[in-house]
C-alpha positions in Angstrom: -0.8 10.0 -10.0 0.6 9.3 -13.4 -1.5 9.4 -16.6 -2.2 5.7 -16.5 -3.7 5.9 -13.0 -5.8 9.0 -14.0 -7.2 7.2 -17.1 -8.0 4.1 -15.0 -9.8 6.2 -12.3 -11.8 8.1 -15.0 -12.7 4.8 -16.6 -13.9 3.4 -13.2 -16.0 6.5 -12.6 -17.5 6.3 -16.1 -18.5 2.6 -15.4 -20.0 3.5 -12.1 -22.0 6.3 -13.7 -23.2 3.9 -16.4 -24.4 1.5 -13.7 -26.2 4.2 -11.8 -27.8 5.5 -15.0 -29.1 2.1 -16.0 -30.4 1.4 -12.5 -32.2 4.7 -12.5 -33.8 3.9 -15.9 -34.8 0.4 -14.7 -36.4 1.8 -11.5 -38.2 4.4 -13.5 -39.6 1.8 -15.8 -40.7 -0.4 -12.9 -42.5 2.6 -11.3 -44.3 3.2 -14.6 -45.2 -0.5 -14.9 -46.9 -0.4 -11.5 -50.7 -0.1 -11.8 -52.0 3.3 -10.6 -54.3 2.8 -7.6 
C-alpha cells in the first residue's frame, strides 16, 4: 500500500465511524422520545 491508499482507507474508516456515531445518537434520541410505560 502506498501513502495515497493508506490515506484513502483512513478517510473511509473515519466516514464509517461518523455514520455509526450519528446512527447511535439518533437511536438514543428515539429511545428517549418514546413514552415510558
